[in-house]
N, C-alpha and C positions, 0 to 999 in steps of 0.2 A: 338614553333609554334602559329602565329597571325593568329587568323578567321576575317575574315570582314563576316560583312552582306549586302547584297543587302539591296536600303532602300525599297523592297516590302516584304523583310523578314522583316524587322524593323520593317513595316506599320504593319504586323502580328503577329507581336510579340507582340506589342504593344497593341492594340484589341485585342488578346487572354486573353492579363490580366486586359485588363480594362473591357473585360466582364464576365471573372474570377470575379471581384471585384463585379458585380451587382447581385443582388438576381434575382433568377431563374426563369423566366416568367410565368403566370398563370391561370389558367381561371375568365372569371369576374366573381366579389361579388357584389352583392347588396352592402356592405362598400364603394365600388371604387366610386357609384354612391354620397352618401351621404358624403365622402369625398371630390368630386370636390367643391356640394353644400356649403361644411363648408367651402372650400377656396374663392368661390365666397362670401363670407357670411360677412367671415372678408376681406376681401378686400374693401366689401363696408362698415363696420363697422369703417372702419382704418383712411376711407373719411369725417365723423360727425364733427370728432372735428377739429377746425379753423387750420390750416398747421403756425402756431410757431413752435418756433425752437425748442422746446423740442417733439411736434407732428412730426415733422420731423426729427428729429433722429429715435422717434419709429416707424415709418412706413418705413425708411430707413431697420430698425433691423427685420421687420415682412416683407419683401417683400423677402429675403430670401427662406426661411423658406415657407411660400406659393409658390414661383416659384419649390424650391426642390418638393413639393408635386405635382403639374404638371407634372414634371418631371418624379416623381412616376407615376401616373398616364399613362401619355406614356410611361412606357418600361412595367412594369409587368403583367397587365392586356393584354389576348390576345382576342381579339375580331372575330369574324367570319371568317373572312378574311383577307390577307395580304392585300386589299386595303383600306378595314377597317381602318385598325391601322396604315397605311400611314399618309389618310386622317386625324385622328384624334391627330395624332402626328405630327402636322403641327397645327391643331387647339391649342394643349397645348402647344408648343412653344411660339406661337401667346399668347397667357393667360401668359404667362412667361414673358414677353417682355412686353406688357403692364401694369403690375404690376410692375415692375419697371419702368417705363414712368410716371404712375400714382404717384407711391410713393418713387420713389428716384429724379428721373431725374430731374421734373417738377409737381410743384403741381396742380393737374387742378384745383383752387380758385382760379388760376394766370391765365393760356395759353386757355381754353376752356368752351362753357358756352350755354347754353342751349339756342333753338331758337324759340321763336311761332312769326307768323306774318311775319318775317324779321328782327325779333327785338330780340336782345339779353336779355335774364332775368336775372333779379338782382341772384346771390350767394344765397342763400337763410342762414342767418345764424342761428351757430354751434349748435348742440346740440337740433335738434330738428328734428321734426318728417319729416316738411319738405326739411329741408339740408337728412336724410337721403332716402325721394325720392329721391332726387338731388341723390346721389352719387348710387343709385339703377338704375337707370336710366343710369349713366354714365357708371356702372360696365355692365351690359346684354347689351348695345349696343353698341357690339364691328365693328358693322360698323360702326358705328359716324352719323348715320340718326338719323336728328334731333339739331345736335348738331356745330356744328360751322367748324368743321376739317370734313364733311359729303362731301362725293362726289354729285356732282350734281343728280337731280333724274332726272329721263326719263319720255315722257310722260303715258306712257304705268303703269308706278309706281306711277304716282300721279293719280292715275285711286281709288285707293286703299283711299279713302274720310272717314271725320268723318260720313257722312251719310251713309256709307252702311253701311248695317243691317252686324249681327253674322254669322246669315244663311245663307244669300248670297258668306259671304268672305268665310264660310268654305267649300259649296260645291266648289266653284271657284277652290278653292287650292289642296283640291281635285285632283278634275279632274287635275290640273298639277303634283301636287305628283306621279299620279297612271300611264301616259304615263311618266313623268320620271322614276321610277322604269321599267315599263316593256320595257323601250327601253333600259336605262342599260342593264337588265335582258338578253333582247336579241341578244346585243353586246356580253356582255360576254359569252353567249352561241358559240355567232360564233370564241369566241378566240379558247374555247376551244376545238371547233368540227372543225374548219377551220381552222385554222392558229397556232395546236398547238405547231408546232416548232418548233415556232420563243415566242411562249406565255409563253409555258407551261413546257417543258424542257430545252429551249435555245440552241436548235440542230444546229438553222439558227439565225446570227446575223443578224443586223441590215443592215451592210454595204453588206449583201448576196443578197439582197433583191434587187428586180426589179425596176424601176420609178413605176410601178404601185401598188405592194406590197406595197412600202413607203405613199404612198397616202392614198391609201388605210387604214393599217393599223393605219396608224397619224390619222386620220380620227375616226375610230375610238376608240383609247383613248381617245382622248380629247371631242369628242362627251361624252363617259362614264361620264370623268370626271365635264362637266357641270349637267350632268343629277346627279350625289352624288351631289356636290353641292346645286341645287336644292332640292332634294329629301330631305334633313337633313335638309335646312330651314324650306320647309312645315310643314315636322313630326315640328319643333319646334314651326312653328307660331300656328299649329292647336291647339298644349299642349296648348301652351298661354292661345289662345281666347279663347279656351275649359272653362276653367280657368276662365275664364272673368264673365260665365257668371254667376258664385256660389259668384264671389270674387268681383264683380265690374267693372266700366268703370273704364279703367288707362291705363297707355300709353302701359304699356308692357301687358298689357291684352286685350286689341281692336285691332280691324282689322285696323286701320289707321297707328298703329304703328309697320305692321307688311307689308309692301310693298315686291315687290318679289323683289329676287334677282337680276334679271338679266332685260334688257328689253328685247322688242319682238324683233324677227327674221325680221320684218317689217323694223323697226325701226334701228337696226344693216346694213342691207342692204342698208337702204335708206342712215344710214349715214357713206359713206365707207369711212375707213381708222384707221389704228392703233390708230392713235391718241384718238379719240372716243371712240372705243374700250376700250383700259387699261382705260382711265377717269372714264367711265361711266360703265363697266362691271362686272370689277374687284376692290369691294370696300376695297380694304384693305388698307384703312385710316392708320389704327395706325401705320405699316409703313412708312406713308407719312411723321405722325409727327417726326417721328424717323430717318428716313432718311435726306429728304428734308428739314423741319424744325429747327429739334435738329441738326442732325451734320451739312447738307449742310449750312444754314443760321445763326444758333448761335455758335457752334463749326469755323467753317471754312468761316462767316466771309460774305460769297455770296448772291447778291444781293437778295430780298424780290423777289417773283414772283410766277406764278402759280395759278390755280383755286382755291386752297384752299386759297392763303395768300388775297383774294379779303375782305374775314371778316376780318382779321387782319388789312386790310388798314383801313377798317369801323369801327374798334376799339374804336382810341382814342377819338370823340366824343361821344359816345357810351358811354366810359368809364367813361368819364364826366356827361353825365345822369345817369348813374348809380351810381357812387361816389357822386350826388348832393342828389338824393333818400337816398343814404346811411345817412347820413348828418341830412338829414329831417327827416328821421324815426328815428336819435336819440333826436333829438328837437322834432318830437312830443311826446315821450316816457314821455318828459317834460313836456313838455306844455296839454299830458292826465291825469299825475299824478296828477295835480293841478287843473284839473275842473272835479274828478269825482261826485263829491257833486254838482256842477255847469253846470249841461247841457252839460255834460260828450258826448251824442249820436250826438248834435250839433255839438262839436266841433269836434269829430271824423270823420263826414261825411266832414266838412270844408278841412280836413286833406286831406283825401283821394281823392277831389275831386281838391285840390291843385297838390297833384302827377300827378292823371291825367290828367291836364292838361299838365306838365311840360313833358310827356312821348310823350303826342299827338303830342306836339309840336317840338321834337326832334325827332320823327318818319319819318325814311327816303321816299322818296316822292316813294321809287321802290320798297315799299311794300306793297303788298297785301292785298283788303281792308280785306279780307277774309282768311283765311285757305282755302288754296287748300289742304293740307295734314298735319295734326298733325307734321310732319317730314322732313319738307320745311326749305332747311338747305339757309344762306345768299346767298351760292353763288348758287340760283336756285329760280326767273330764274337770270341772270346775270346783275348785278349795270348798264347802262350804262354810260361810265365815259364822265364826264365834262371835263374835258381837250382832248387835242389831243393824242393820242394811244405814246404809246413808241414803239420802234424796242424791242424786247427782247432782253435779253442775250443770246446768242442762246450756248456758252460755259458753262456759269453758270447755265444756264436750261440740259445743256449734261451731266456734274457734279451731279447733284442734281441725277437726274434722274437714273446715275447709281449708285449714291448711295444706292436710293429705290428699286431698282429691284434686286442690291446683295445681299441687306437683304430678299428680300423677296425669292432667291434662296437657299441661304443657311440655313432658315427655314423651308424649303421642303426639303433639306438634310439634317435636324436632325433628318427629319424619316426616309433618305433612309438607313441611319446611321444605323438604327433600322431593318431593313430588312435584313440589311450584317451583322449586329451581331446576328439575327435570322436565317443566311443562316449557322453563323460558329457555331452556337451551332446546331445543326441538323448535323455535321462534316460534310459540303460539300467542298472538293476541289478546285474547282473551284469560285474564290471568285471577284465581279467586285470591283475592287479598286478602280478605275481612273474614275468611270461614276460617273457622277454629273447632276443633274437638271440647277446648275447653270448658266452653259454658256448657258439653256437657254432666264433665265432673263438679264444676263448679255447686251447681245447683243438687247434687246431691245429699249432702249435710239439711239442707232443708228439710228436702223431706224424709231423711232420718229424725230431725228433732222433731215434725210434727207425728210420725209414726210413734215417737215414744212417749208426747202427751197422750195421743190417743188410746195407746194401751196403758197406761197409767191409768184411766180414767174407766177403762172397761172391765179393769180387773177388781174394782167399787162396786162400779154397777151390775157387774155381772153375778154377784154374790144376790142380789137382792130381786133379782128376776123368778120368777115362779116356773120358771123351765126345764125340765129333765137334761142332763150333763149329753146325754147324741144331741138334743136339736143344737146350743149351745155352742157344740165344738159343728155342727152343721157351720152355723154362725158366722165361726167364726174362719171360717174353710172358705166362706166365699166369700164373704167380703176382703179379706185379707189379702188373698189371690187378686179379686179385681184390684182393689189399692195395689196394690205393687204391679199388675201390668198395664195397669192404663197410668201410673205412673211412668214407670219405665219406657213404654211406647207413647209417652207426650215428650217425654225429655231428650227421645233419641235424635230429634228432629236433626239438631245439630250436629250428631255424631253423624246422622247419614247423607245428610247436605254436603257435608265439609269431605266424608271419601270420596264421594260420586263427581263433585265438583273439580277434586285435586287430581283427577283420574287411575283412582288406585283400583278402579275393576274394567282399564283401556289394557288391551295387550302392549306392551313396548314394541317401538317400529322394528319390522322384520323379524320378530318373535313372536311369532302366531301361539296360541294360548292349547295345549293340548287338553283332551278332553275324552272323557270313556262315553261320558253321557250321546257327547255330540258326534263322536264314531257311530253309535249304536241309534242314533237317531237314524242319521245320513244310509248309512247300511241298511235299515229296514226301510224307510220311503224306496233306494235306488233298486233292492234287490226283491225285497220281499212285494212290496206296492207298486213295483215298476213305476214309481217317476222320481223326477230327480229331488231330497231333498229342500232347496230351493221351493217347490210348489207351493209347500205352507205358508205361505205368504200370507193368510189371513186364520193360518191353525196358532198353537199353542207354541209351536218352536216353528219360525221358519228361517232363514237365512241368516248366518252371523254375519252383523258389519261389520266393515273394517274403519274403524275412527280416522279420521282426517289427521295424521300427525305426520313428521319431517323427521327424520332422523339428527340423531342429533349433533350440534355443530357452535361452535365456540359464537360465546356474545360477546 
């Protein structure tokens, strides 16, 4: 008798064996933090030597070990909630891809550069403290801010200048962090109290919801996601900026090195369109390097385009300048070595003046005279083209966008797999095997192309309309924002459905979720009203149900 297994049974069997081979999840430990810092330190030290053939082989051998460490930290330590575990897993997967990018795929000495006043900085000499500082900045600046692969900063982000005091920055960011935390806490309480059948017990599926419920629940999920990202960024920035009070002024320890992660709501609504939203608000530039540049332009040979390519197009003349400076450095060493006993100080001053003159002549006209922010990229402000604009290759941009967004979705679904393995470890039988957030990301390039075509057509039609400028702006504002939020709301179905069914908002077994909002609600009912919080069964917030989960067990 021949036994056959369905694809679902084969997948469950494979995942069961895969989870059995993994170490059992456990509570976090201080050694986990030290391990993460050690992995970052290893990556930094690997970038200090020059990218010779021997060094590149060493980096390539070291990269899998570092990636294995990040994968270990993403799976073994159990954070306070599945939501935090899901987010941390995404971050560690991105760290792994970034490690492969820097140590294996393309040496950063050949592909990226720091930016000051809109001008690329020379790569420091290897085996020096300056090269160590350069590598330290590259590894920690995972958003790419201050580097050639950075997304353009918005006006509200550029307010964090070098002149901003540490005290004002800390107070301002503390307020932002507190608002983000309290808003996330309140929405989490609403999920557990007002919509437990969907977010906690999963008795109601996404397609069973009404259109109003879908819109409300999607808004809650999206706002919580933004709040979590903002709060995490605020917490990290406050730690580093506070350390700067004792360790001194440095890019990673100063306010100007930590601009806000997102633009203000006013900027978002005043620039309607998903193109602006994705390009400026969601700074996943490491994926841009992987998908848009590495796979799209280098491997597939697609034409160079996009915001980040403006910097690469300006690289050749700058590269010549940097090459000339390097040659002059070599000449300086010889000249200075022969003038130590014959007015070495004057010779050194003359050579410095020669370099300064060369850099001043080569500086582009679009570079600001003074730094608006310590982390302004060469794409911000955008250089004015000297030639007539060419029509962008829509097909090539669509392919590169699809690659980049798909990589982003797969990064997220690596963490979705973590929560799926957790459900298997608790012995749950209902497993959402086919659910992924990747479709949400994969479909975004289609919306970007449609938006680009409509915008181009609108610019030509706009000139012929007999309407005042104010009326035209109102039309753009209304139609643009309607399109943006309807599109994002419709495509968010995959994102929201996946997060709810993989138990991202359920508490871990025997680890209740602390909530200031729920404590205040229960106190109000118990003390002020005189009835227990559970009395509000039909009210907006009732008792928080507990999901039927069992402790972790070996499979």
